[in-house]
TIBAFI-333269 format. One record per residue (C-alpha): residue number from 0; residue in three letters; x, z, y. Coordinates in nm, 2 decimals. Layout:
N
nr | rest | c1 | c3 | c2
NUM | Ala | X | Z | Y
...
***
This chain:
467
nr | rest | c1 | c3 | c2
0 | Met | -2.95 | 1.05 | 2.17
1 | Glu | -3.09 | 0.71 | 2.10
2 | Pro | -3.33 | 0.70 | 1.83
3 | Asn | -3.29 | 0.52 | 1.48
4 | Asn | -3.44 | 0.15 | 1.52
5 | Glu | -3.46 | 0.12 | 1.14
6 | Glu | -3.71 | 0.42 | 1.16
7 | Ala | -3.86 | 0.34 | 1.51
8 | Pro | -3.89 | -0.04 | 1.53
9 | Ser | -4.02 | -0.15 | 1.85
10 | Val | -4.41 | -0.15 | 1.93
11 | Ala | -4.67 | -0.36 | 1.83
12 | Pro | -4.59 | -0.73 | 1.87
13 | Pro | -4.75 | -0.83 | 2.17
14 | Val | -5.08 | -1.07 | 2.25
15 | Glu | -5.00 | -1.39 | 2.47
16 | Ala | -5.21 | -1.36 | 2.76
17 | Val | -5.29 | -1.63 | 2.99
18 | Gly | -5.29 | -1.52 | 3.37
19 | Gln | -5.24 | -1.63 | 3.70
20 | Lys | -4.88 | -1.73 | 3.76
21 | Glu | -4.70 | -1.54 | 4.04
22 | Arg | -4.43 | -1.66 | 4.24
23 | Leu | -4.10 | -1.45 | 4.21
24 | Ile | -4.12 | -1.39 | 4.59
25 | Asn | -4.47 | -1.30 | 4.60
26 | Lys | -4.54 | -1.04 | 4.88
27 | Glu | -4.74 | -0.78 | 4.65
28 | Thr | -4.44 | -0.73 | 4.44
29 | Thr | -4.13 | -0.77 | 4.62
30 | Gly | -4.10 | -0.43 | 4.79
31 | Ala | -4.18 | -0.26 | 4.42
32 | Gln | -3.87 | -0.50 | 4.30
33 | Val | -3.64 | -0.34 | 4.56
34 | Leu | -3.73 | 0.00 | 4.46
35 | Trp | -3.68 | -0.07 | 4.07
36 | Leu | -3.37 | -0.24 | 4.12
37 | Leu | -3.21 | 0.04 | 4.34
38 | Gly | -3.39 | 0.34 | 4.10
39 | Ile | -3.55 | 0.50 | 4.46
40 | Asn | -3.88 | 0.64 | 4.32
41 | Pro | -4.14 | 0.61 | 4.61
42 | Asn | -4.36 | 0.92 | 4.47
43 | Thr | -4.07 | 1.14 | 4.51
44 | Thr | -3.85 | 0.99 | 4.81
45 | Ala | -3.97 | 1.02 | 5.19
46 | Glu | -4.04 | 0.69 | 5.36
47 | Asn | -3.80 | 0.72 | 5.60
48 | Ile | -3.51 | 0.74 | 5.29
49 | Ile | -3.66 | 0.46 | 5.16
50 | Asn | -3.57 | 0.22 | 5.43
51 | Asp | -3.24 | 0.40 | 5.49
52 | Lys | -3.15 | 0.36 | 5.15
53 | Tyr | -3.24 | -0.02 | 5.11
54 | Asp | -2.89 | -0.17 | 5.13
55 | Lys | -2.84 | -0.54 | 5.06
56 | Asp | -2.54 | -0.49 | 4.88
57 | Lys | -2.65 | -0.23 | 4.67
58 | Leu | -2.92 | -0.48 | 4.56
59 | Lys | -2.64 | -0.73 | 4.48
60 | Glu | -2.44 | -0.47 | 4.28
61 | Ser | -2.75 | -0.40 | 4.08
62 | Val | -2.79 | -0.77 | 3.99
63 | Glu | -2.42 | -0.82 | 3.91
64 | Lys | -2.30 | -0.50 | 3.78
65 | Gly | -2.63 | -0.33 | 3.64
66 | Ile | -2.89 | -0.12 | 3.79
67 | Pro | -2.76 | 0.22 | 3.86
68 | Gln | -2.64 | 0.45 | 3.52
69 | Ala | -2.91 | 0.73 | 3.55
70 | His | -3.20 | 0.50 | 3.64
71 | Lys | -3.06 | 0.27 | 3.33
72 | Asp | -3.07 | 0.58 | 3.08
73 | Lys | -3.42 | 0.69 | 3.21
74 | Ile | -3.55 | 0.38 | 3.19
75 | Asn | -3.42 | 0.32 | 2.82
76 | Lys | -3.51 | 0.68 | 2.70
77 | Ala | -3.88 | 0.65 | 2.80
78 | Ser | -3.87 | 0.31 | 2.62
79 | Phe | -3.75 | 0.50 | 2.28
80 | Asn | -4.00 | 0.74 | 2.34
81 | Glu | -4.27 | 0.47 | 2.38
82 | Arg | -4.15 | 0.33 | 2.02
83 | Glu | -4.15 | 0.65 | 1.88
84 | Glu | -4.49 | 0.75 | 1.97
85 | Tyr | -4.63 | 0.40 | 1.86
86 | Trp | -4.51 | 0.47 | 1.49
87 | Glu | -4.59 | 0.83 | 1.54
88 | Asn | -4.89 | 0.79 | 1.31
89 | Lys | -4.72 | 0.56 | 1.06
90 | Lys | -4.43 | 0.79 | 0.98
91 | Asp | -4.54 | 0.79 | 0.58
92 | Ile | -4.50 | 0.45 | 0.58
93 | Lys | -4.12 | 0.35 | 0.45
94 | Ala | -3.91 | 0.20 | 0.74
95 | Glu | -3.87 | -0.11 | 0.55
96 | Asp | -4.26 | -0.17 | 0.50
97 | Arg | -4.25 | -0.07 | 0.88
98 | Met | -4.03 | -0.33 | 0.97
99 | Lys | -4.22 | -0.61 | 0.75
100 | Glu | -4.55 | -0.52 | 0.94
101 | Trp | -4.38 | -0.57 | 1.28
102 | Glu | -4.19 | -0.88 | 1.17
103 | Lys | -4.52 | -1.02 | 1.04
104 | Gly | -4.70 | -0.97 | 1.37
105 | Met | -4.41 | -1.07 | 1.58
106 | Asn | -4.38 | -1.41 | 1.37
107 | Ala | -4.75 | -1.48 | 1.44
108 | Phe | -4.69 | -1.46 | 1.79
109 | Leu | -4.41 | -1.69 | 1.79
110 | Asp | -4.55 | -1.95 | 1.57
111 | Pro | -4.76 | -2.12 | 1.85
112 | Ile | -4.48 | -2.06 | 2.11
113 | Lys | -4.28 | -2.31 | 1.89
114 | Glu | -4.51 | -2.57 | 1.97
115 | Asp | -4.39 | -2.54 | 2.34
116 | Gln | -4.09 | -2.71 | 2.41
117 | Thr | -4.06 | -2.55 | 2.75
118 | Lys | -4.11 | -2.20 | 2.60
119 | Val | -3.88 | -2.31 | 2.30
120 | Thr | -3.60 | -2.39 | 2.53
121 | Phe | -3.65 | -2.06 | 2.70
122 | Leu | -3.64 | -1.85 | 2.40
123 | Lys | -3.30 | -2.05 | 2.26
124 | Asn | -3.12 | -1.91 | 2.59
125 | Ile | -3.20 | -1.58 | 2.58
126 | Leu | -3.14 | -1.54 | 2.20
127 | Lys | -2.82 | -1.75 | 2.21
128 | Lys | -2.48 | -1.56 | 2.15
129 | Asp | -2.19 | -1.61 | 2.37
130 | Gly | -2.06 | -1.94 | 2.30
131 | Glu | -2.34 | -2.09 | 2.08
132 | Asp | -2.52 | -2.37 | 2.12
133 | Pro | -2.90 | -2.28 | 2.18
134 | Asn | -2.97 | -2.57 | 1.94
135 | Asn | -2.85 | -2.38 | 1.65
136 | Val | -3.07 | -2.07 | 1.77
137 | Thr | -3.33 | -1.96 | 1.52
138 | Ile | -3.66 | -1.84 | 1.67
139 | Asn | -3.81 | -1.57 | 1.45
140 | Ala | -3.91 | -1.21 | 1.44
141 | Lys | -3.57 | -1.12 | 1.28
142 | Asn | -3.35 | -1.28 | 1.55
143 | Ile | -3.53 | -1.09 | 1.81
144 | Tyr | -3.53 | -0.74 | 1.66
145 | Asp | -3.14 | -0.81 | 1.55
146 | Thr | -3.07 | -0.94 | 1.97
147 | Phe | -3.27 | -0.69 | 2.13
148 | Met | -3.27 | -0.36 | 1.93
149 | Arg | -2.97 | -0.38 | 1.75
150 | Gly | -2.58 | -0.46 | 1.80
151 | Gln | -2.54 | -0.53 | 2.18
152 | Gly | -2.90 | -0.52 | 2.28
153 | Asn | -2.94 | -0.16 | 2.06
154 | Gly | -3.31 | -0.12 | 2.28
155 | Asp | -3.16 | -0.16 | 2.62
156 | Val | -3.42 | -0.30 | 2.86
157 | Gln | -3.17 | -0.40 | 3.11
158 | Phe | -3.00 | -0.64 | 2.83
159 | Phe | -3.32 | -0.79 | 2.76
160 | Val | -3.36 | -0.85 | 3.18
161 | Lys | -3.02 | -0.99 | 3.22
162 | Ser | -3.02 | -1.22 | 2.90
163 | Ile | -3.34 | -1.38 | 3.06
164 | Val | -3.19 | -1.43 | 3.45
165 | Asp | -2.80 | -1.51 | 3.34
166 | Asn | -2.93 | -1.77 | 3.10
167 | Asn | -3.22 | -1.95 | 3.29
168 | Glu | -3.28 | -2.12 | 3.57
169 | Phe | -3.51 | -1.98 | 3.84
170 | Gly | -3.77 | -2.20 | 3.78
171 | Asp | -3.77 | -2.16 | 3.40
172 | Ile | -3.85 | -1.80 | 3.46
173 | Glu | -4.12 | -1.87 | 3.70
174 | Lys | -4.30 | -2.08 | 3.42
175 | Asn | -4.22 | -1.85 | 3.16
176 | Gln | -4.36 | -1.52 | 3.35
177 | Asp | -4.65 | -1.48 | 3.05
178 | Leu | -4.37 | -1.51 | 2.79
179 | Ile | -4.16 | -1.27 | 2.96
180 | Arg | -4.45 | -1.01 | 3.03
181 | Asn | -4.58 | -1.00 | 2.65
182 | Leu | -4.23 | -1.05 | 2.49
183 | Gly | -4.14 | -0.72 | 2.69
184 | Lys | -4.38 | -0.52 | 2.52
185 | Ile | -4.14 | -0.48 | 2.24
186 | Tyr | -4.00 | -0.21 | 2.46
187 | Gly | -4.34 | -0.04 | 2.51
188 | Asp | -4.64 | -0.14 | 2.74
189 | Asn | -4.48 | 0.05 | 3.07
190 | Ser | -4.16 | -0.04 | 2.97
191 | Ala | -4.26 | -0.42 | 2.97
192 | Lys | -4.42 | -0.37 | 3.32
193 | Ile | -4.07 | -0.22 | 3.42
194 | Ser | -3.88 | -0.52 | 3.26
195 | Glu | -4.12 | -0.79 | 3.45
196 | Leu | -4.04 | -0.59 | 3.79
197 | Leu | -3.65 | -0.62 | 3.73
198 | Thr | -3.68 | -0.97 | 3.56
199 | His | -3.82 | -1.07 | 3.91
200 | Gly | -3.63 | -0.87 | 4.14
201 | Met | -3.27 | -0.97 | 3.97
202 | Ala | -3.37 | -1.37 | 3.98
203 | Asn | -3.47 | -1.34 | 4.35
204 | Val | -3.16 | -1.18 | 4.46
205 | Lys | -2.97 | -1.43 | 4.24
206 | Tyr | -3.13 | -1.72 | 4.35
207 | Lys | -3.35 | -1.65 | 4.63
208 | Glu | -3.18 | -1.42 | 4.85
209 | Asn | -3.28 | -1.49 | 5.21
210 | Glu | -3.66 | -1.51 | 5.14
211 | Phe | -3.66 | -1.22 | 4.89
212 | Phe | -3.51 | -0.98 | 5.14
213 | Val | -3.71 | -1.11 | 5.44
214 | Ser | -4.06 | -1.04 | 5.22
215 | Ala | -3.91 | -0.72 | 5.05
216 | Gln | -3.88 | -0.59 | 5.42
217 | Glu | -4.22 | -0.67 | 5.49
218 | Asn | -4.36 | -0.51 | 5.18
219 | Leu | -4.14 | -0.19 | 5.26
220 | Asn | -4.26 | -0.16 | 5.61
221 | Gln | -4.63 | -0.21 | 5.50
222 | Lys | -4.55 | 0.08 | 5.22
223 | Asn | -4.62 | -0.15 | 4.96
224 | Tyr | -4.42 | 0.01 | 4.69
225 | Gly | -4.62 | -0.11 | 4.40
226 | Asp | -4.80 | 0.10 | 4.15
227 | Pro | -4.71 | 0.42 | 4.15
228 | Glu | -4.84 | 0.49 | 3.80
229 | Ile | -4.55 | 0.29 | 3.61
230 | Trp | -4.31 | 0.54 | 3.78
231 | Asn | -4.54 | 0.84 | 3.69
232 | Thr | -4.56 | 0.70 | 3.34
233 | Leu | -4.19 | 0.65 | 3.33
234 | Asp | -4.15 | 1.04 | 3.40
235 | Lys | -4.35 | 1.14 | 3.16
236 | Asn | -4.21 | 0.94 | 2.88
237 | Ser | -3.85 | 1.01 | 2.98
238 | Gly | -3.95 | 1.39 | 3.02
239 | Ser | -4.09 | 1.40 | 2.69
240 | Trp | -3.79 | 1.20 | 2.54
241 | Asp | -3.55 | 1.47 | 2.67
242 | Glu | -3.78 | 1.78 | 2.54
243 | Lys | -3.78 | 1.60 | 2.17
244 | Gln | -3.37 | 1.58 | 2.21
245 | Ala | -3.35 | 1.94 | 2.33
246 | Lys | -3.55 | 2.07 | 2.04
247 | Ile | -3.34 | 1.86 | 1.80
248 | Lys | -3.00 | 2.04 | 1.97
249 | Glu | -3.17 | 2.36 | 1.95
250 | Ala | -3.26 | 2.31 | 1.59
251 | Glu | -2.89 | 2.20 | 1.52
252 | Arg | -2.74 | 2.53 | 1.68
253 | Ile | -2.97 | 2.74 | 1.47
254 | Ala | -2.84 | 2.57 | 1.16
255 | Ala | -2.50 | 2.59 | 1.28
256 | Glu | -2.55 | 2.94 | 1.36
257 | Ala | -2.70 | 3.00 | 1.01
258 | Val | -2.39 | 2.88 | 0.85
259 | Val | -2.22 | 3.14 | 1.03
260 | Glu | -2.38 | 3.40 | 0.97
261 | Lys | -2.40 | 3.32 | 0.59
262 | Lys | -2.04 | 3.30 | 0.59
263 | Lys | -1.98 | 3.59 | 0.77
264 | Gln | -2.21 | 3.79 | 0.51
265 | Glu | -2.02 | 3.61 | 0.21
266 | Glu | -1.69 | 3.76 | 0.39
267 | Glu | -1.85 | 4.08 | 0.41
268 | Ala | -1.97 | 4.12 | 0.05
269 | Lys | -1.62 | 4.03 | -0.05
270 | Lys | -1.43 | 4.26 | 0.12
271 | Lys | -1.68 | 4.55 | -0.02
272 | Glu | -1.59 | 4.39 | -0.39
273 | Asn | -1.22 | 4.42 | -0.30
274 | Glu | -1.24 | 4.76 | -0.16
275 | Lys | -1.36 | 4.86 | -0.54
276 | Lys | -1.04 | 4.75 | -0.68
277 | Thr | -0.75 | 4.94 | -0.71
278 | Pro | -0.50 | 5.01 | -0.43
279 | Val | -0.20 | 4.83 | -0.58
280 | Ile | -0.42 | 4.52 | -0.69
281 | Arg | -0.62 | 4.51 | -0.37
282 | Ser | -0.26 | 4.48 | -0.20
283 | Leu | -0.16 | 4.19 | -0.40
284 | Glu | -0.47 | 3.98 | -0.30
285 | Lys | -0.43 | 3.96 | 0.10
286 | Asp | -0.50 | 3.65 | 0.30
287 | Lys | -0.30 | 3.41 | 0.43
288 | Asp | -0.23 | 3.61 | 0.82
289 | Glu | -0.22 | 3.93 | 0.62
290 | Val | 0.07 | 3.76 | 0.39
291 | Glu | 0.26 | 3.61 | 0.72
292 | Asp | 0.20 | 3.96 | 0.89
293 | Ala | 0.39 | 4.11 | 0.58
294 | Tyr | 0.65 | 3.88 | 0.57
295 | Asn | 0.76 | 3.90 | 0.95
296 | Ile | 0.78 | 4.27 | 0.90
297 | Val | 1.01 | 4.26 | 0.59
298 | Ala | 1.23 | 3.95 | 0.72
299 | Asn | 1.33 | 4.13 | 1.00
300 | Gln | 1.46 | 4.40 | 0.81
301 | Asp | 1.82 | 4.45 | 0.73
302 | Ala | 1.93 | 4.32 | 0.37
303 | Glu | 2.09 | 4.65 | 0.33
304 | Lys | 1.80 | 4.86 | 0.45
305 | Ile | 1.58 | 4.68 | 0.23
306 | Lys | 1.81 | 4.73 | -0.07
307 | Glu | 1.84 | 5.11 | 0.01
308 | Glu | 1.44 | 5.12 | -0.05
309 | Trp | 1.49 | 4.98 | -0.42
310 | Asn | 1.50 | 5.36 | -0.52
311 | Gly | 1.83 | 5.43 | -0.68
312 | His | 1.90 | 5.05 | -0.79
313 | Gln | 2.12 | 4.96 | -0.46
314 | Lys | 2.34 | 4.75 | -0.65
315 | Leu | 2.13 | 4.46 | -0.59
316 | Thr | 2.21 | 4.10 | -0.42
317 | Ile | 1.95 | 3.99 | -0.18
318 | Ser | 1.92 | 3.61 | -0.09
319 | Ala | 1.71 | 3.42 | 0.13
320 | Leu | 1.43 | 3.14 | 0.03
321 | Asn | 1.63 | 2.85 | -0.08
322 | Glu | 1.39 | 2.57 | -0.22
323 | Pro | 0.99 | 2.67 | -0.27
324 | Val | 0.91 | 2.72 | -0.64
325 | Val | 0.51 | 2.76 | -0.69
326 | Ile | 0.36 | 3.07 | -0.85
327 | Asp | 0.08 | 2.92 | -1.13
328 | Glu | -0.23 | 3.13 | -1.05
329 | Glu | -0.21 | 3.27 | -1.41
330 | Val | 0.11 | 3.42 | -1.38
331 | Ile | -0.03 | 3.62 | -1.03
332 | Arg | -0.33 | 3.69 | -1.25
333 | Asp | -0.09 | 3.84 | -1.54
334 | Tyr | 0.10 | 4.01 | -1.29
335 | Asn | -0.19 | 4.17 | -1.10
336 | Glu | -0.36 | 4.27 | -1.43
337 | Leu | -0.02 | 4.34 | -1.66
338 | Val | 0.30 | 4.40 | -1.48
339 | Ala | 0.13 | 4.62 | -1.19
340 | Gln | -0.10 | 4.81 | -1.41
341 | Tyr | 0.18 | 4.92 | -1.63
342 | Ala | 0.40 | 5.02 | -1.35
343 | Ile | 0.14 | 5.23 | -1.22
344 | Lys | 0.09 | 5.40 | -1.56
345 | Glu | 0.48 | 5.45 | -1.60
346 | Asn | 0.49 | 5.53 | -1.24
347 | Lys | 0.83 | 5.38 | -1.21
348 | Glu | 0.96 | 5.02 | -1.11
349 | Val | 0.92 | 4.79 | -1.40
350 | Pro | 1.14 | 4.48 | -1.50
351 | Phe | 0.94 | 4.16 | -1.61
352 | Phe | 1.03 | 3.84 | -1.79
353 | Phe | 0.90 | 3.50 | -1.67
354 | Val | 0.96 | 3.13 | -1.76
355 | Glu | 1.02 | 2.85 | -1.49
356 | Asp | 0.98 | 2.51 | -1.52
357 | Thr | 1.25 | 2.36 | -1.34
358 | Glu | 1.11 | 1.99 | -1.35
359 | Asn | 0.82 | 2.11 | -1.16
360 | Lys | 0.92 | 2.39 | -0.99
361 | Arg | 0.66 | 2.61 | -1.13
362 | Ile | 0.66 | 2.97 | -1.25
363 | Val | 0.44 | 2.92 | -1.55
364 | Lys | 0.46 | 3.26 | -1.74
365 | Ile | 0.53 | 3.63 | -1.69
366 | Phe | 0.56 | 3.90 | -1.95
367 | Val | 0.60 | 4.30 | -1.91
368 | Gly | 0.97 | 4.40 | -2.01
369 | Glu | 1.13 | 4.76 | -1.99
370 | Ala | 1.47 | 4.81 | -1.86
371 | Lys | 1.71 | 5.09 | -2.06
372 | Ser | 2.01 | 5.08 | -1.83
373 | Tyr | 2.12 | 4.85 | -1.56
374 | Gly | 2.49 | 4.72 | -1.51
375 | Ser | 2.66 | 4.53 | -1.28
376 | Thr | 2.55 | 4.28 | -1.03
377 | Glu | 2.71 | 3.97 | -1.20
378 | Leu | 2.36 | 3.82 | -1.34
379 | Ser | 2.34 | 3.65 | -1.68
380 | Pro | 2.04 | 3.46 | -1.70
381 | Ile | 1.87 | 3.41 | -2.01
382 | Thr | 1.79 | 3.07 | -2.06
383 | Ala | 1.60 | 2.85 | -2.30
384 | Lys | 1.46 | 2.51 | -2.39
385 | Ala | 1.12 | 2.42 | -2.55
386 | Lys | 0.94 | 2.07 | -2.64
387 | Asp | 0.74 | 1.96 | -2.35
388 | Gly | 0.43 | 2.10 | -2.29
389 | Glu | 0.54 | 2.46 | -2.45
390 | Ile | 0.49 | 2.77 | -2.27
391 | Phe | 0.71 | 3.01 | -2.49
392 | Ala | 0.43 | 3.20 | -2.59
393 | Asp | 0.71 | 3.39 | -2.84
394 | Trp | 1.02 | 3.31 | -2.69
395 | Trp | 1.16 | 3.67 | -2.73
396 | Asn | 1.12 | 3.70 | -3.10
397 | Gly | 1.28 | 3.52 | -3.38
398 | Glu | 1.67 | 3.42 | -3.43
399 | Asn | 1.54 | 3.04 | -3.40
400 | Asn | 1.44 | 3.07 | -3.03
401 | Lys | 1.76 | 3.22 | -2.96
402 | Lys | 1.95 | 2.93 | -3.11
403 | Asn | 1.80 | 2.72 | -2.84
404 | Leu | 1.92 | 2.96 | -2.53
405 | Phe | 2.13 | 2.76 | -2.31
406 | Asn | 2.22 | 2.67 | -1.92
407 | Gly | 1.90 | 2.62 | -1.75
408 | Lys | 2.01 | 2.35 | -1.57
409 | Asp | 2.05 | 2.15 | -1.87
410 | Gly | 1.68 | 2.21 | -1.99
411 | Arg | 1.33 | 2.18 | -1.84
412 | Phe | 1.25 | 2.54 | -1.89
413 | Lys | 1.44 | 2.84 | -1.79
414 | Val | 1.35 | 3.22 | -1.87
415 | Gly | 1.46 | 3.47 | -1.60
416 | Met | 1.41 | 3.86 | -1.50
417 | Gly | 1.20 | 3.96 | -1.23
418 | His | 1.12 | 4.33 | -1.11
419 | Thr | 0.85 | 4.51 | -0.92
420 | His | 0.92 | 4.61 | -0.60
421 | Pro | 0.91 | 4.99 | -0.50
422 | Lys | 0.71 | 4.92 | -0.18
423 | Gly | 0.43 | 4.73 | -0.35
424 | Tyr | 0.51 | 4.40 | -0.15
425 | Gly | 0.48 | 4.20 | -0.51
426 | Pro | 0.74 | 4.07 | -0.78
427 | Met | 1.08 | 4.02 | -0.72
428 | Phe | 1.21 | 3.70 | -0.89
429 | Ser | 1.57 | 3.65 | -1.00
430 | Asn | 1.74 | 3.32 | -1.03
431 | Val | 1.47 | 3.10 | -0.96
432 | Gly | 1.52 | 2.73 | -0.90
433 | Glu | 1.80 | 2.55 | -0.83
434 | Gly | 1.95 | 2.77 | -0.55
435 | Asp | 1.94 | 3.12 | -0.56
436 | Phe | 1.60 | 3.20 | -0.49
437 | Gly | 1.27 | 3.00 | -0.38
438 | Leu | 0.87 | 3.07 | -0.36
439 | Asp | 0.62 | 2.94 | -0.22
440 | Tyr | 0.22 | 3.08 | -0.17
441 | Ser | 0.00 | 2.81 | -0.33
442 | Ser | -0.25 | 3.07 | -0.52
443 | Glu | -0.55 | 3.17 | -0.46
444 | Phe | -0.43 | 3.55 | -0.44
445 | Glu | -0.11 | 3.54 | -0.23
446 | Phe | 0.20 | 3.78 | -0.27
447 | Arg | 0.32 | 3.97 | 0.06
448 | Ser | 0.60 | 3.76 | 0.19
449 | Ser | 0.90 | 4.04 | 0.12
450 | Ala | 0.89 | 3.83 | -0.22
451 | Leu | 1.08 | 3.57 | -0.02
452 | Phe | 1.40 | 3.77 | -0.13
453 | Ala | 1.54 | 3.77 | -0.44
454 | Ala | 1.65 | 4.11 | -0.59
455 | Asn | 1.94 | 4.01 | -0.87
456 | Pro | 1.98 | 4.31 | -1.11
457 | Cys | 2.19 | 4.25 | -1.41
458 | Ala | 1.99 | 4.40 | -1.71
459 | Ser | 2.15 | 4.50 | -2.05
460 | Asn | 1.97 | 4.65 | -2.39
461 | Ile | 1.63 | 4.51 | -2.23
462 | Ser | 1.38 | 4.53 | -2.50
463 | Phe | 1.04 | 4.34 | -2.48
464 | Val | 0.70 | 4.53 | -2.50
465 | Gly | 0.45 | 4.24 | -2.51
466 | Ser | 0.21 | 4.09 | -2.25
***
């Protein structure tokens, strides 16, 4: 996991040091350069294996395509850890204030460098974007940070190294070793040492291949592998970063499990609450999976068998779902609290009246009814029309409302009759929708799916008993 560079800007701006410039093929460093290019840790690798792994083709590949991925990742993780630890004691300072502090120090480092045209040319070459004229490049702290810590650079040490080697001649790299060493400290002190060795090695392979191979082999033969502490510090920093990320992942795992456990407890609490309700009402509040299971059971039954189960009302017409009609939650609540409870109280099936909004395909109102007798299966639906927005609060009473009854297809609202199901599957609606019948389950409480079958009894001598 990469750190947020906004939260942890690179380490303190480097202070330019004047030191003895080394030639890139110096016998003191060429053996170490080979090992860093190939990712071979001499502290953990047998001597005979080191010489066996010294492959010139692999060295060229490290320059052209990049160092081994695992080696690159380890270097970057170590650099992330160095930068994070640098800012560890300044976490109480806002990110933008830390950035201002870093930019102030970096600009102070860059100001005297701008007086040296050789260094200016070098910096512009490594800061230029693809196709950009180096003369148009601005040298300041913001551009340094944007180039190497954001975007394509994104804190990648190898990106910094290749920006130098791919955009400068051998002589320019050799002349600016002090600048490279100091600028590399934006990645951390130990990471700066690594970037310097990688820069030397890549430049040597690219520009002085034969001389470098001879010198490097002499170093390796003499077991001159470079400073072992650079490798030790790399292992320490990358290991520390891995431990931090493991703790973060563990915390995330625990948090995720806590969310799951909380949801489980809420579901159990809801289940216990539902168990307190009456069996009939509880049966009408099935979750989606149970609804689908109930539908599959009923759908596989023969329609004649379903008719027989209507407890003496066999003269019914059963028709399947044609076009979906939504049941409003208010209707479901009223069915549970009024119609179903009335059926329990009377210990019999109970008819009810409903109002359908044919324009929006919604059942918007339900009333308890009582049938005195049943006639033929030829249904004559009661239909009515009201002003837009009205929900037939008192549609059954009064001659004025009766004058508004006409064919439901010509009006927005249609009144029909339904019936409680003897097996407790939920309400059965008659003459819903444009076709024979239709429902869908869009409400919080979903009825068992035998409600997809419409029973069309014809009711005569019906009296309204209230809602």
